[in-house]
DRENLUMLO-46554 format. One record per atom (N, C-alpha, C): x, y, z; residue in one letter. Coordinates in steps of 0.1 Angstrom, whole numbers, plus 5000, padded with zeros to 4 digits. Example, Ala and Ser with C-alpha at 12.3 -4.5 7.8 and 13.67 -1.06 7.14 Angstrom:
513249435078A512349555078A513249675078A512849785071S513749895071S512950005079S
END
This chain:
500849885001M500050015001M501050125001M500750224990E501450334988E500450464996E501450545003E500650655011E501350795006E500650895001T501151004995T500451115001T501151235002S500351365006S500351464994S499151534992F499151614982F498451744987F498651824978Q497951964981Q496651964969Q495852064971N494852074958N495652114945N495352044934Q496252064925Q496152174914Q494852254917T494552374909T494352464920T494252604914K493952704923K492552714929K492352734942I491252724949I490252844943I489052804940I488052894933I487552964945I487153104942R486553164955R485453084960R485453074974G484253014979G484552864983G485452834978Y485752654979Y486552654993Y487252745000A487952715012A486952675022A485952745021K484652705032K483852595028K484052525016L483152405013L483552275019L482852235027N483352095032N482851985023N483351875026W483051735017W481451705017W480951765029Q479351715030Q478551805021Q479051915015S478451985009S478851974991S479651894991A480251874977A479651754971A479751754955I479551634946I480851594939I481251494939L482251434934L482151374920L483051404910L482951384896L484351314890L484051184885G485151104882G485351114867G486551134863T486751154848T487651054843T487751034829G488550944822G489151024810G489350964800G490151024788G491551024790G492151124784N493651134785N494151194797N493151254805H493851344817H492751294830H492651154833P491651124842P491851194856P490851224864C490851284875C489751284884C489751334897L488851374905L488351504906L487351544902E486851684903E485751684914E485751824921V484651854931V483851964927V482451924928F481252024921F480952094935F481052254933N480352354944N479052374941N478052314947T476752334945T476252464948T476952554954V476552694955V476852774942V478252764939S478752844929S478452794915S478252654914N478152594904N479352584895N480652574902E481752564896E482452414900E483452384893T484052254895T485652284897T486352184905I487752214907I488152074905I489552074898K490151944899K490851924912K490651814919Y491251784931Y492351664932Y492351584923L493451474922L493551424908L494851434903D494951354891D495351204891D494751124881F495151004881F496050984868F496750854869P497650814858P496850784845P497550814834Q496750784821Q496250634821Q495050604816G494450464816G493850434828G493550524839H493050494852H491750604854H490750584843S489650644845S488850604858S488150714864A487450684876A486250624872A486050494876Y485050404874Y483950374885Y484450424898S483650404910S484050484920S483150554928I483450634939I482550614952I483050604964D482150594974D482550664986D481950714993I482050815004I481850735016I482450735027Q482550635039Q481350745049Q480250665052P479250765060P479550815069P480250755079E480350805093E481450915093E482650905085Q483550985086Q483751075074Q483551025063G483851105051G484851055042G485750965046T486750895035T486350855023T487050905012I486650885000I487450764993I486750674987G487250574980G487150574963G488050564956I487950584941I488350464934I487850364926G488350274919G488450314904G489650274897T489950324885T489850184874T489950234862K489650134852K491150054852K492250114856G493450044856G493749964866G492749964876G492749844888G493349904902G493150034901L493850104913L492650144922L492950144936I492050204945I492550334951I492050424950Y492650554958Y491850584973Y492350594983I491850634998I492250754999I491350864999I491550985005I490951015018I492151045027D491851065039D491251195043D489851205041K489151335044K488151305055K487851425064N486751395071N485551515067N484351485072W483051555068W483451695070W484251755081E484451875083E485551945077E486251865070D487451915063D487052005052D487852115050T487752205038T488552185026T488052225016L488852185004L490152255002L490652345009D491952395008D492952335018D492252225028E493152175035E493852055029E495252025033P496051915027P495451805030P495651695020A494951565024A496051445021A495851325026S496851225020S495951115014S496551035005Y495950934999Y496750814998Y496050685000K496650554999K496550494985K497150414980R496750364968R496850204969R495650134965L495649994966L495849934953L496449814951V496349734938V495549624937V494449644930Q493549534928Q494049454918Q494449524906G495149454895G494149434882G492749434883A491949434873A491149554874A490549584863S489749704862S488449694872S488449814880I487549824892I486049854886I485049774888L483749814884L482949884896L482949854909S482349894920S483149894931S483049984941I483749974953I482550034964I482749984978C481849984986C482550005001C482250105008W482650145021W481750015030W482149935037L481449855045L481649885062L482549925066E483049985077E484050095078E484350175090K485350285088K486450245081K487150115083F488350105076F488249965067F487049945063F486749825057F486049835042F486549805032L486349845018L486249715009L484849705001A484949584992A484949664978A485549584969A485849624957A485449494946A484849514935S484649414927S485249474912S485649354904D486249394891D485949304881D486649324869I486049254856I486649084858I487449074868A487848924867A486748864876A485648914880G484648844885G484848834902G485648914907R486248904922R485549014929R485248984942I484949084951I486249064963I486849174964L488149184971L487449264986L488049224995L487749295010L488949345015L489349465014W490449555021W490349625034W491249605042H491249675055H492349795050H491649905051T492550015046T493350085058T493150045070D494050095082D495150045082D495449935075Q496849855076Q497649905066Q498849915069K499849985060K500249865050K500449775053S500849655044S499949535044S498949495034N498049385036N497649345023N497249225023A496749175011A495149145014A494349165004P492849175006P492449005007P491049015014E490548895015E489648865004E489448744997I488648714987I487448674990I486348754988L484948714991L484348614981L484648654969Q483948564959Q484448584946Q484548484939T485248494924T483948404915T483548494904L482448454897L482948444882L482048374872E482548384859E481748524852E480848584858E480248694855E480848824863E480648934859N481049064863N480149084877N480649154886I479949204897I479849354893I478649394889C478549534884C478349624894C477649624907S477449714917S477549654932S478149714941L478149674955L477449804964L476749744972K476149864982K476249784997K476449855007C476449835020C475149845026C474249755032S473149785037S473249865052S472149915056A472249985069A472649895080A472549755079D472849665090D473949585088D474949645076G476349595077G476349495066G475349445059R475449335049R476149405037R476849315029L477349355014L476449335005L475649384997I474849344984I475649384972I475449264965S476249244951S475149214941S475349304928L474349274916L475349224908L475149094901S476149044889S475449074878S476349074866S476049114851S474549014847S474348904854K473148804852K472148834859K472148964869G470749004877G470648924890G471848874896V471748784909V472148884918V471048914927L471349024939L471848914951L473048914956Q473348854967Q473548944981Q473448894991F473548945002F474548865010F475448945018W476848885022W477048925036W477348855046N478048905057N479648895057N479949015056P481349045051P482448985062P481948985074Q482948945085Q483148805085Q482348725081N482548575081N482648525066N482248605057H482148565042H480948465039H479948485049E478748405046E477848455038E477348375026L476148435017L474848395025L474248505029T472948475036T471748465029T471648505018H470448495008H470748544993H469948504983T470048554971T468648584966T468748694958V467348734951V467848734935V466848674929Y467148694912Y466248814906Y466948894900T466049034895T466449024879T466049114873S466249134859S467749144856S468049094842T469449134837T469649284837T470849324843P470849464840P471449494827P471749644825P472049684812P473549634809P473949634797A475049554793A476349624797A476549764800I477749814803I477849814818I478649724823S478949684837S479349794847S480249874839A480849994848A479750104850A478850094843L477750204845L476650184853L476650024855V475349994863V475550024877V474550084885Q474550104898Q473150094904Q473349994917I472049984924I472050084935I470750144940V470450274944V469650204959V470050264968F469050264982F467950354979F466750334981W465550414982W464850414997W465450455004P465050465019P463550495023P463050585016D461450605017D460950485016D461150395004N460450305000N460950165007N462150185014R462850075021R463149955010R463649994999T463949894987T465249924982T465949834976I467049854965I466349894951I466949974944A466349974930A467549924922A466949834913C468149774903C467449794889C468449884879P467849874866P468049754858P467149744848G467049624839G467349674825G468049564816A468449584803A467049644795A466049614798E464949624787E464149744795E464449814802G463949954807G462949914820G463149804825E462349774838E463149794851E462549834862L462949844876L462649764884L463549674891T463349594901T463449664915T462549654923L462649704938L462549604946L463849544955V463949454964V463849504977V463049464986N463049464998N464149375006N465449455011P466549375016P466149305027P465149315036D464949235048D464049105043D463149135034T462249015032T462548965019T463249025011G463448974997G462348974987G461249054991D460049074983D460449174973D459849144961I460149224947I458949284942I459049414938R457949474929R458649544918R457949514907M458349574893M457949724888M458749784881L458149904876L458849924863L458249974852Y458749974838Y458750114835Y459850184839P460050354839P460250384822P461150294815H461450334802H461350244791H461450294779D461550214768D462950204764D463550084768G464850044763G465750074776G467150064775T468050074786T467950204793T468150194805F468750294813F469550274825F470450354828Y471450354838Y471350444849Y470750584847A470750684856A469550654867A469850654879L469050644890L469550754901L468750824910S468950894917S467850914928S468050924941T467150964950T466751104951T465551144954Y465451304954Y464051324962Y464351404974N463351434984N462251334988N462851194988G462251084991G461651014980G461851074969N461351004956N462650934951N462250874939L463350804928L463150874914L464450924912L464550994897L464950864889L464650854877T465150754866T465250854852T466350824845V466450874830V466650784822V465950774810G466350684802G467150714789G467950604783I468950654775I468350694760I467350564757N466850594744N465750684741N464850684753D463550744751D463750894755D464850944764G465151064765G463951124776G463551034785R462551084797R463251084808R462851194817L463251184830L462151194839L462051074848K460751064856K461051044870K460251094878I460451084892I459151004899I459450914907W458350824913W458450824928W457150844932R456850844947R456750704952R457050684964P457050544974P455750494968P455650354965D454550284964D453650324953D454350414944S453450454932S453650344921S452550334911E452950254900E453250354887E452650474888K453150564877K453950664882K454850734874P455650834878P454650964883P455151064891D454551184896D454951284887D456251274880L456651374870L457251294858L456851344845D457451274833D457951374823D459151424822L459651514815L460651464803L460451554790R461451534781R462651584781R463751534780I465151594781I466051514769I467451564770Q468051494759Q468251334763Q468751284750K468851114752K470351104754K470550954757N471950924761N472550974774N471650964785V471951014797V472250894806V473650864811V474150754817V474250754831V474050884836G474450914851G473751044856G473051034869A472251134876A472551144888A472551284894R472651294910R471751434910R470951434923V470251564925V470751604937V470851734942T471551804953T470351804961T470851834976E469651834986E469351984987E470352084983N470252224986N469052274978N468552414984S467452434975S467852604968S467652614956P466852514946P467752414943P467252254941A467952174938A468652174924A469752114923K470552094911K470751964907K470451944895L470651804889L471751794880L472551704881I473951664872I473351544865I473751584852L473351454842L474851424835L475351314832I476451284825I475851204813I476351234801E475851174789E476951054784E476350994777S477350874771S478650934764S478651074759N479751134751N480551194762N480451174774G481251224785G480951374790G480051424784K479651564788K478951564802K478851664810A478251674823A477651814822A476251804825G475651924825G475051944838G474952064842I474152114856I472852174852I471852134858Y470652164855Y469852224869Y469052314867S468152354878S466852254878S466352214890L465252144892L464252204899L463252284897V462452364902V461052354896V460052324906D458652294902D458452224891D459252124890G458952024880G459652064866G460352154866N460952224855N462452184852N463052134843V464452104844V465052224834V466252294837R466652394829R468152394830R468952384818L470352374819L470952524823L471852504833I472552604838I473852624831I474552524828K475852494822K476452374820K477352354812Y478152234811Y479552244819Y479952124823C481352124831C482352144819C483552184823K484652214813K485152084807K485151974817N485851854810N484951804802N485451684793Q484551614783Q484551464786Q485051424797D485251284798D484851234810D483551284815Y482951244828Y482551114828Y482551024838R482450864839R481450854851R481650944862M480850874875M480751004884M479550994888I479051104899I479051014914I479551094923S479051054938S478751164947S477951144957Q477851254968Q477651194980Q477551274990P477351205005P475851165006P475851085016L474351015019L473351145021L472151145015S471051235017S470951215034S470151335039G469751345054G468751225058G467951205048K467151085052K467750955051K468850935041M469550805041M470550805054M471150915058Q471850915070Q471050875083Q469850935083N469150895095N468650735094N468550705083F468250555080F469150475085F470450495081Y471650445085Y471750445100Y471750565106A471850565117A471150515127A469750485122L468750385131L469050255128L469550215116Q469950075117Q471250035123Q472050135123S473450135130S473050095146S472150195149S471850195165S471250055169S470449975158K469849865162K471049735163K472049765153E473149675155E474049685166E474249815169V475149845182V474349765193V473049775194K472149715207K472649575205K472449525195M472549375193M474249335195M475149405192I476549385195I476649395211I476249495214I476449515231I475849395239I474549355235S473949235239S474849105240S475649085226E476148975224E477448975232E478149095235I479249095244I479049085257I478049135263K477649105277K477248955278K476748875267S476248745269S477548665269S478448685262K479548625259K480748625264K480848745274I482048745282I482148645291I483348585291G483548465300G483348325296G482548325284R482048195278R482848165264R483448255259V484048245245V485648295246V486248275237T487748345236T487848475233T488948535240N489148675239N488948735223N489448645215D489548665198D488048725194D487048635200V485748665196V485048785202V485448825213I485048945220I485749055212I486949055212D487849145203D487149195192D486849085183E486149105170E484849185171E483949155182L482649225185L483049375188L484049395196H484549535198H484949615184H485749535178R486149595165R484949635155R483849565157R482849605149R481949735154R482149745168L481449855173L482349975169L483749975170I484550065167I484350125151I484250015142N483950035128N482850105125N481650115135L480250155132L480450305139L481650345144G481650485150G481350485164G481250375171Y480950355186Y482150325193Y483450385191E484350335198E484150385212E483350495216H483050535230H482350415237H481550375230V480650235235V481750125239V482450085229S483549985231S484250025244S484750125246L485650165259L484950145269L483450195271A482750185283A482450065287A482349965277L482049835279L483249755283L484449795278R485649735284R485849795298R485749905301A486049975315A485149895324A484149865323D482949805332D483549655334D484049595324E484449465326E485649465335E486649545330A487949555338A487649575353A486749675355E486249715370E485849565377E484849485369K484449365376K485349285378K486249275370K487649175372K488749235382K488249345387G489449405399G490349465393G490349495379N491449565374N491149695374N491449775385T491049915386T491950005377T493149995376A493950065370A493650065353A493349945350G492949925335G491449985333G490850005341A489350065341A489750205340A490550265348I490850435349I491350445335I492150335328R492850405316R491650405306R490850295306L489650305295L488850415297L488450445310C487350565312C488050675309C489350685310R490150825304R489950835291R490150735283E490350725268E488650755264E487950695272F486350725268F485850865270F486250935281I486051065285I486451145275I488051135270N488351215260N487751215247N486951125244L486351125230L484951175229L484451225242L483051295242L483151445245L482251505239P482251655242P482051685256P482851765261N482951785277N481951885282N480951915274N479952025278N478551945277N478451825275D477051755271D476651685283D475351735289P474951655302P474951515300P474751445287K474951315286K476151245291K477151295293I478551275296I478551265311I477751325320C477951335334C477951215341C477251115338P477250965343P478850905342P479150925330S480650865328S481650935335S481351085335M482351145345M482251115358M481151105363E480951055378E481750905381E481650825369K482150685371K483550705371K484350795364Y485650825365Y485950875376Y485250965382A485651015395A485450915407A484550825405R484450715416R485550645415R486250605403L487350525403L488750595407L488650715402L489950805409L489750805424L488750815430E488750855443E489050705450E488450615442R489050455448R490650445451R491250505441V492850465441V493450605446V492850685455W493350785461W493950915454W493450945441H493651055432H492751145437H492451205447I491451285453I491051405445I492251485444S492151615437S491551605423S492051485415E491451475403E490151415403E489451345413A488251305413A487551455417A487951535425D487151655428D487251735416D488151745410H488051825395H486851775387H486851645386F485451605378F484351605383F484151605396C482951655403C482451785401C483351865402K483152025400K482852045385K483651955376Q483152005362Q481551935358Q481251835366I479851795365I478851905369I479151945381Y478452085385Y478252185376Y479452215368Q479252305358Q478452275347Q478352145343I477752105333I476252095334I475852055347D474552025353D474552035368D474052155373F474152175385F473252105393F472052035388N471251975395N471551815394N472651765388Y473051635386Y472851555397Y472251435397P471751375411P473051265412P473951305419F475251225423F474951105431F475550985427T475450875435T476850865446T477750945442I478750955453I478751085459I479551105469Q479451205478Q480251335476Q480251415466P481251505462P481651615472P480951625482E481151705493E482151655501E481951525503N483351455510N484651465503N484651435490I485651425481I486351565481I485551675481S486251825482S486851845494S486251775505K486951815520K488151745521K488251625516T489351515516T490551605507T490251635495A490951725487A491851855492A490751905502D491552025509D492551975517D492251865525I493251805535I494651785529I494351725516L495651675509L496451775504L495951925506K496752025500K498052055506K498251995518N499451995526N500151885526N501251855533E501951735533E501951655547E500951715556H500751625569H499651545568H499951455559W498751335560W499451215557W498551115559I498950965553I497850885550I497850825539I496650745534I496750605539I495650555541E495550425547E494650335535E495250295525P494650245515P493850095520P492750055513E492049955518E492749825511E492349705517F493049585514F493049555501F492049605492D491849555476D492549685469D492949785473V493749875466V495149895471V496249805464S497449835470S498249945464S499149965471I499850085466I500450095452I500949955447D501149945431D500249985423D498949965428I497750025419I497750155418I497850215429I497750385431I498850445422I499950375421I501150435412I500850415399I500450295395D500150265382D498950355377D497950375383S497150485380S497350615378S498350655387A498950785386A499650805371A500450705369T500950695354T500050715343T498750645345I497850655335I497150795334I497150845344I496350995345I497251105341I498851075341G499851165338G500151255349G500451185362K500851275374K501951185379K502651255390K503551205397K503151135411K503451035414F502950965427F503651045437F503051065451F503451135460F502751115472F503551125485G502651095496G503350995504G502650955515R503050845526R501850765527R501850625526Y500850535524Y500950425535Y500150385541V500350265551V500650115545V501850075546L502149935544L501449845553L501649865566S501049755575S500849835591S499849785598K499749845611K500249725621K501049745633L501549635638L500549625652L500549545660K499949495670K499749625681K498649675685P498749785694P499349755708P499849855714I500449845728I499649935738I499049855747H498049905757H498549935770H498050055773F498650075790F497350125796F497050055806N495850075814N496350165828N495250265831R495350335845R496750425844R497350445831V498550545831V498550615817V498750745819R498750825806R500250855805R500650825789I501950845786I501850935775I502451055777D502251175766D503251145755D503151205744L504051185732L505451245736L505451365741I506551425746I507751335755I506951275764E507451185772E508351075766E507351015756I508050905747I509250955740I509051065733L510351135726L511551145735L511251205745E512451225755E513051105758E512251015763K513050875769K513550805755K512850795745Y513450735732Y514950785728Y514950935727E516050995726E517050945736E517050935749R518050905758R518650765756R517550665751I518050525748I518650535737I518250615725R518850605713R520350635713R520650745723K522050795722K523050705730K522550605734T523650515741T524450445730T525650395732S526550345722S525750235714S524950155720I524450035712I523450055704I522650185705N521550205697N521850355688N523150385687R523350505677R522950525663R522850405659D522550385644D520950405641D520250405653L518850435651L518350565646L517350595637P516850725634P516250795646P516450935645A515751025654A514451015652A513751075664A512151055664A511751225664A510551245661S509951365661S508651355661S507951465665Q506551485667Q505851555653Q504851485650E504051535638E502551505642E501751645639T500351605641T499851575626T499251465623I499051405611I497351385608I497051415594Q495551375592Q495751225587Q495251135594W495450995589W493850965581W494150955569V492850975558V492650815556V491550755559A491150645553A489750645546A489250525542R488050535534R486850585544R486150685539G485150725549G485550805561G486650815567R486950895580R488350965577R488551055584T489751135585T489951165599T491051125606E491351155620E492751225622E492751325630Q494051405634Q494451335645Q495851295643I496351205655I497751265655I498051265669K499751295672K500251155669K501551205661T501951085656T503751095658T504450975662I505750995662I506450955651I507051025643I507750975630I509250965632I509750835628F511050805629F511850835616F512650945619D513250985606D514150885598D513950865586N514550785577N515650825567N516050945572D517451015564D518650945569D518750895581V519850825585V519850675586V518750625578T518650465580T519850395573T519750255575I520750185569I520550145555I519950255546G519650235534G518350185528G517450185537V516150125531V515350245527V515550285514K514750405508K513250385509K512650475512G511150475511G510350395522G511250365531L510550285543L510650395555L509350385562Q509550475573Q508450425585Q508950435597F508450375609F507750485616F506550475621A505650565628A504950515640A504450585647A503650535657A502450645663A501350595661Q500250685668Q500150665681Q499950795688V499750795703V498450835706V497650755712L496250775715L496050785730L495650895736N495350905750N493850895753N493450805761G492050815767G491850885779G490450905781D489851005792D490350935805D490550805807L490850725819L492150695821L493050765817N494450765821N494750635812N494350615803T494850495792T495650535781T496350465775T497350495763T497350375754T497350425742V497450305734V498350365720V499450275721I500450325709I500050215698I500050275685I499750165674I501150205664I502050105664P503350095656P502750095639P503250175631V502750175616V504050185608V504050075599V505150095588V504450175574V505350275571L504950365560L505750335545L505050365536F505950375524F506050535522F507050585522D507450735523D507850775508D507150855497W507550885487W507251055485W508151125492R507751265491R508951345484R510251285485N511351345481N511651325465N510551385459I510551355443I511551455436I512051405425N513051495418N512151585407N512151715408P511351805400P511651775386P512851735381D513251745368D513051605360D512551515369T512151375362T511051395356T510451325347S509151295339S508351205350S506851215350F506051145358F506350995354F506650955343E506950815339E507850775348E509150855346D510350785354D510350795368D509550925374E509350905387E508350795393E507550765385N506550645391N507250525388N508050485379N508850375377N509750365389N510450465393N511350455404N510750425418N509250475418A508450465430A508150295432A507750265419I507250105419I508350005421I509650035416N510749975417N511349955433N511250095439T511450065452T510650005461T509250015459L508249935467L508449815463L508749755451N509149625452N510149575457N511349665457N512549615466N512349585479N511349705486L511049685500L510249545502L509349515494L508449395497L509349275494L510249285485N511149155484N512449125493N512749255498Q513749235507Q513649245520Q512749125524K512249115538K513149125550K514249045548N515149015558N515649155564N516249235552L516549375555L515649465562L514549485554S513449565562S512949545575S512749375575N512249355589N513149355599N514549335597S515549365606S515649515611S515649605602Y515549755604Y514349795612Y513249745609L511949775617L511849705630L512449605631A512449515643A513349605656A514349655649T515049715660T514649825665T513949915655I513050035661I512049995669I511249895664H510349855675H510649805688H511649725686N512249695700N512649795710N513249905704V513550015712V512450095716V511450105708L510150185711L509550105721L509249975721T508849895732T509549895746T510949905744K511749915757K511350055763K511350155753T510950295759T509550305765T508550255760L507350255766L507450175781L507950055780Q508149975792Q508750065805Q509750135803R510250205811R509650325816R508750385808L507950475810L506850435820L506450325817F505250275823F505650225837F506750185839T507650135852T507750275859T508150385853E508350505862E506850555865E506050565859K504750615860K503650545869K503850405869I502750325876I502950365892I501950365901P502350395914P502750275920P503850285931R504650185937R503950085943R502550115949E501850025957E501249905946E501149945933E500649855925E501649735919E502849755922Y503949665919Y503549535926Y503749425920P503349295925P504449275937P
END
């Protein structure tokens, strides 16, 4: 696959810079200078957009309905994929990819966002994955007759019409032929034959060689016949919910209402018309291509057709335009039904089939333009499996895809805030709660944003220690910090040791510090860390307590980085004292010059080293714990009344 960038190849005509693809009609030409032209329905001017090599007349054009990517098949067997979006303007640079099918293209058709079908004169239907840089197509079918025209139904089926009048319906994902309908033999020139969806009539319109028109219901296979013209006709186009047909030999233009047996309008025009399109703007413009390659622009007002001008080129072959509003609504409705079916299938099959099957269902959702739904489903599943960091990553991607001022996004933002609160990224959770209030002040929260906001205020200073729950380990907090793009920071409880109780004796924190320091300064204990007092907010799920705490400084330890020992001192009203020794992971001395990825990698490696080097850390902690215990025993002995000694 070859990918090339190009600028518009002719000077932009005034007014084109603001014309986007959804307002344009595409014209494919042949002759000695084949190219793609764009017709401005407002100014009635055309602009050459992309030149093709000689011998590569444009035989088929299709526009991807959700995004607007353009596919063009040529007589020389090439397929051009122009990466444009609906909102792009014509003066913006674009790029194209070129696929080599190898035989003259008769019809191309977008099936999904990056999935294209193409038929050729070799009787093949090939399926291309256009998002892959180097790929070989899948062969859907090879026949002795030509496949004149391809269309994608609203429910994702590929519909093909052969030169013998065989209309086939395919599931392109598994190459299954679901059913076949036999219609009239189409006209002789396969490259000019096109089938057209008629949404208001819920049928596919297929032209016949003898002037007949076969209308096929794609859901039931029912057939209805009309006889619009005397002899061959190729030109079909929808128009205001009706169907427009133009005969080659009889020179008649007719407009048909849904379910009618006779035309609502029958006008005489020139003969030899082989292609037609009607614009949606008012007044409507009619573009007719004649067999000699001329293309005329006509007004279509109150049943009257008047020539405005002929286009400059003399070798027009093909016309294409974006889906009409009604057709887009029809596709959207059918896509919505298919999306619901896929969602139901994913939910019912999770845990019962292989991941490959589930991944394929998600791929279908994404190709239908529902990547946000896929991400939401994957986030739910990750959370159910206890993969909180994974759920946060998927929720973050999901949130970034949606408009940030739409009230419909509020439940998803609340879910994201809940996940962030769970892994102790409180300020970020508070940010999203406040954003929800800005979008919808009366939004009915299921979490408690006021509590989140209070906790966020507490965490603005450094005098706090977080007590994670058993199901949220510190490594998950670090991983999720990396996912949301911030540096891990703070002190977190690794474990709480058995409390030490003293009844009928009140031992104050200052007394403990002074006695510990006297013991520490003896020769045998000089390597122990100094102790200091700190009033700390101990933050746990659903509660916050301010507790006087002894912190054992880890700057002069024996090299156990990130490890800190602390003791909560709790004095009761009845001369009781409880000391709770606590082991902390302390990660506050961060390097401002490192990236959040590097800082968090250092944190996770340090944490793993602590957990793996149990002998080193346990020996260090045991020594501090023993001296603390000795300190408390001496204080107890000194303070207890002499008459209470045994």
